[in-house]
GUMIPA-909512 format. One record per residue (C-alpha): residue in three letters; x, y, z. Coordinates in Angstrom, 2 decimals, decimal comma. Each point is the difference from the previous one (the first is absolute). Layout:
BEGIN
(site "ala" (X Y Z))
...
This chain:
BEGIN
(site "met" (-24,79 9,53 -12,40))
(site "thr" (2,12 -2,03 2,43))
(site "arg" (3,76 0,39 -0,08))
(site "thr" (2,04 -3,10 -0,80))
(site "phe" (2,76 -0,58 2,55))
(site "val" (3,10 -1,47 -1,63))
(site "leu" (2,80 -1,65 1,98))
(site "ala" (3,24 0,13 -1,99))
(site "ser" (1,53 -2,96 1,84))
(site "ala" (0,04 -3,79 -0,27))
(site "ser" (0,08 -0,30 3,81))
(site "pro" (-2,85 -2,19 1,28))
(site "ala" (0,56 1,45 3,51))
(site "arg" (-0,68 3,55 -1,22))
(site "arg" (-3,11 -1,15 -1,82))
(site "glu" (-1,23 -1,78 3,13))
(site "leu" (0,52 3,13 2,13))
(site "leu" (-2,15 2,02 -2,41))
(site "thr" (-2,68 -2,71 -0,27))
(site "ala" (-0,17 -0,37 3,80))
(site "ala" (-0,51 3,79 0,22))
(site "gly" (-2,94 -0,12 -2,43))
(site "ile" (1,79 1,01 -3,23))
(site "glu" (-0,04 -2,46 -2,91))
(site "pro" (3,02 0,98 -2,11))
(site "glu" (0,68 -0,78 -3,63))
(site "val" (3,56 -1,33 -0,10))
(site "val" (2,25 1,19 -2,84))
(site "val" (3,61 -1,13 0,39))
(site "ser" (2,50 2,70 -0,92))
(site "gly" (2,93 -2,12 -1,12))
(site "val" (2,47 2,49 1,56))
(site "asp" (3,41 -1,60 0,68))
(site "glu" (0,55 1,08 3,61))
(site "ser" (3,58 -1,30 0,08))
(site "arg" (1,16 2,65 -2,49))
(site "val" (-1,00 2,94 2,21))
(site "met" (2,51 1,09 2,63))
(site "gly" (-0,11 2,56 2,81))
(site "his" (1,62 1,01 3,28))
(site "asp" (-3,12 1,00 1,94))
(site "pro" (-2,34 -2,97 0,67))
(site "ala" (-3,23 2,04 0,21))
(site "glu" (0,84 1,91 -3,20))
(site "leu" (0,94 -3,21 -1,83))
(site "ala" (-3,28 -1,68 1,02))
(site "cys" (-1,89 3,08 -1,27))
(site "thr" (1,92 0,07 -3,30))
(site "leu" (-0,81 -3,66 -0,61))
(site "ala" (-3,67 0,53 0,91))
(site "glu" (-0,18 2,95 -2,40))
(site "leu" (1,62 -2,00 -2,82))
(site "lys" (-2,51 -2,83 0,51))
(site "ala" (-3,05 2,30 0,04))
(site "gly" (1,25 2,00 -2,99))
(site "ala" (0,71 -3,15 -2,03))
(site "val" (-3,65 -1,11 0,00))
(site "leu" (-1,62 3,40 -0,70))
(site "asp" (-0,26 -0,67 -3,74))
(site "met" (-1,69 -3,35 0,68))
(site "val" (-2,91 1,39 2,02))
(site "gly" (-2,91 2,34 -0,67))
(site "pro" (0,07 3,72 0,80))
(site "arg" (-2,37 -0,46 2,96))
(site "ala" (2,20 -2,59 1,69))
(site "leu" (1,86 0,71 3,23))
(site "val" (3,41 -1,67 -0,16))
(site "leu" (1,99 -1,08 3,07))
(site "gly" (3,61 -1,15 -0,21))
(site "cys" (1,85 -1,27 3,09))
(site "asp" (3,45 -1,31 0,72))
(site "ser" (1,85 -1,01 3,15))
(site "val" (3,62 -0,14 1,10))
(site "leu" (1,63 -0,93 3,31))
(site "his" (2,58 2,33 1,56))
(site "phe" (2,22 -2,20 2,14))
(site "gly" (3,54 0,56 1,29))
(site "gly" (0,54 2,95 -2,32))
(site "glu" (-1,03 -2,03 -3,07))
(site "ile" (-3,11 0,19 -2,18))
(site "leu" (-1,34 -3,49 -0,63))
(site "gly" (-2,56 -0,92 -2,65))
(site "lys" (-0,84 -3,58 -0,99))
(site "pro" (2,86 -2,48 0,44))
(site "glu" (1,46 -1,49 -3,18))
(site "ser" (0,43 -3,51 1,38))
(site "ala" (-0,75 -2,31 2,92))
(site "glu" (3,60 0,43 1,12))
(site "glu" (-0,43 3,79 0,15))
(site "ala" (-3,27 -0,33 1,95))
(site "thr" (1,70 -2,35 2,48))
(site "ser" (2,97 2,33 0,44))
(site "arg" (-2,33 2,97 0,57))
(site "trp" (-2,02 -1,81 2,63))
(site "lys" (3,16 -1,01 1,87))
(site "arg" (0,96 3,70 0,13))
(site "met" (-3,52 1,27 0,82))
(site "arg" (-0,95 -2,38 2,81))
(site "gly" (-0,22 1,70 3,37))
(site "arg" (0,38 3,42 -1,62))
(site "thr" (-2,27 2,71 -1,44))
(site "gly" (-0,54 1,57 -3,40))
(site "thr" (-2,45 2,45 -1,55))
(site "leu" (-2,30 -1,09 -2,80))
(site "his" (-0,84 2,93 -2,30))
(site "thr" (-2,94 -0,18 -2,41))
(site "gly" (-0,40 2,63 -2,70))
(site "his" (-3,47 0,83 -1,31))
(site "cys" (-0,83 1,86 -3,22))
(site "leu" (-3,65 0,83 -0,71))
(site "ile" (-0,80 1,43 -3,42))
(site "asp" (-3,31 1,59 -1,02))
(site "pro" (0,29 0,48 -3,80))
(site "glu" (-3,38 1,75 -0,12))
(site "ala" (1,26 2,78 2,31))
(site "asp" (3,57 -0,30 -1,38))
(site "arg" (1,35 -0,43 3,54))
(site "arg" (2,43 -2,38 1,62))
(site "ile" (0,69 -0,33 3,72))
(site "val" (3,10 -1,81 1,28))
(site "arg" (0,50 -0,89 3,66))
(site "ser" (1,95 -2,54 2,02))
(site "ser" (-0,55 -1,68 3,34))
(site "gly" (2,54 -1,80 2,17))
(site "thr" (-0,45 -2,64 2,69))
(site "val" (2,70 -1,29 2,35))
(site "val" (0,27 -3,81 0,02))
(site "his" (1,53 -1,96 2,91))
(site "phe" (1,23 -3,37 -1,28))
(site "ala" (-0,07 -3,06 2,25))
(site "glu" (3,07 -2,04 0,94))
(site "ala" (-0,75 -2,67 -2,60))
(site "ser" (2,21 -3,10 0,11))
(site "asp" (2,01 -1,20 -3,02))
(site "ala" (-2,49 -2,89 -0,38))
(site "glu" (-2,98 2,39 0,07))
(site "ile" (1,66 2,27 -2,57))
(site "ala" (0,74 -2,97 -2,29))
(site "ala" (-3,60 -1,24 0,30))
(site "tyr" (-1,38 3,49 -0,67))
(site "val" (2,18 0,58 -3,06))
(site "ala" (-1,00 -3,47 -1,28))
(site "thr" (-3,65 1,15 -0,14))
(site "gly" (1,04 2,42 -2,77))
(site "glu" (-1,90 2,86 1,62))
(site "pro" (3,04 2,20 0,81))
(site "leu" (1,11 -0,05 -3,65))
(site "his" (-2,99 2,01 -1,22))
(site "val" (-0,08 2,88 2,50))
(site "ala" (2,01 3,07 0,97))
(site "gly" (2,33 -0,71 2,90))
(site "ser" (-0,54 -3,79 -0,26))
(site "phe" (-2,93 -0,17 2,45))
(site "thr" (-3,76 0,43 0,27))
(site "leu" (-2,28 0,99 2,83))
(site "asp" (-3,03 -1,78 -1,46))
(site "gly" (1,41 -3,45 -0,74))
(site "tyr" (2,54 -2,51 1,34))
(site "gly" (2,28 2,90 0,93))
(site "ser" (-2,40 1,33 2,62))
(site "ala" (1,37 -2,49 2,55))
(site "phe" (3,45 1,61 -0,28))
(site "ile" (-1,07 3,61 0,62))
(site "asp" (-0,04 0,80 3,72))
(site "arg" (-1,76 3,35 -0,39))
(site "ile" (-0,35 3,06 -2,18))
(site "glu" (-0,27 3,74 0,66))
(site "gly" (-2,40 1,53 -2,51))
(site "asp" (-2,62 -1,03 -2,51))
(site "pro" (-0,01 -3,76 -0,76))
(site "gly" (-1,34 0,77 -3,49))
(site "thr" (3,25 1,80 -0,81))
(site "val" (1,88 -3,25 0,65))
(site "ile" (-2,49 -2,03 -2,04))
(site "gly" (0,37 2,49 -2,85))
(site "leu" (-2,75 2,64 0,13))
(site "ser" (-1,01 2,39 2,78))
(site "met" (-3,79 0,37 -0,04))
(site "pro" (0,02 3,02 2,39))
(site "leu" (2,48 1,75 -2,31))
(site "leu" (-2,08 -0,90 -3,08))
(site "arg" (-3,05 1,59 1,68))
(site "val" (1,98 3,22 0,55))
(site "met" (1,30 -0,01 -3,59))
(site "leu" (-3,51 -0,49 -1,39))
(site "gly" (-1,13 2,88 2,22))
(site "glu" (2,61 2,24 -1,64))
(site "leu" (-1,72 -0,81 -3,31))
(site "glu" (-3,36 0,79 1,64))
(site "ile" (-1,09 -3,64 -0,31))
(site "ala" (-1,48 -1,82 3,00))
(site "leu" (1,39 -3,50 0,51))
(site "thr" (-3,52 -1,06 0,97))
(site "asp" (-1,21 0,93 -3,50))
(site "leu" (2,23 -2,77 -1,36))
(site "trp" (-1,60 -2,69 2,14))
(site "arg" (-1,59 -2,64 -2,18))
């Protein structure tokens, strides 16, 4: 019997990463309020949020399902930044970030209820932000895209034009590291290739 792969996230970007890699996930949104969870270590916080998301949907899926929860935060200038609360906050962030670097951390929690195992890992990628002008920042924030993502930017949308380069896995910045997922599945003795549709 084939295992169902459940993505405990509403993120279309995460779903697209899985689909492009041959995995057709069932999406079950966790409903976890990310804003209520605090932490001082960005990688740990991302992992805690990922674990909360994966754990929240366990009762909604069958015992043979594999459940993946992910969450991302940006560590920039000593601060941990999730999604901005307003267009003004996104604009202010971008004015601080332009021409500088930050590290995007994505936490991953993979639960196999059948084996009663859960694996939690994080990956981090350094992001070099472009020297975007005030007009470019205003236009970008007006698209609405920065309001729905950790750190107020994307690598796979309008925001890609304002990222000069990255050091690390691009999937981490988009919201899910496929190489890390392969390793995590391996720890559960499951081949990623067995999940290809």
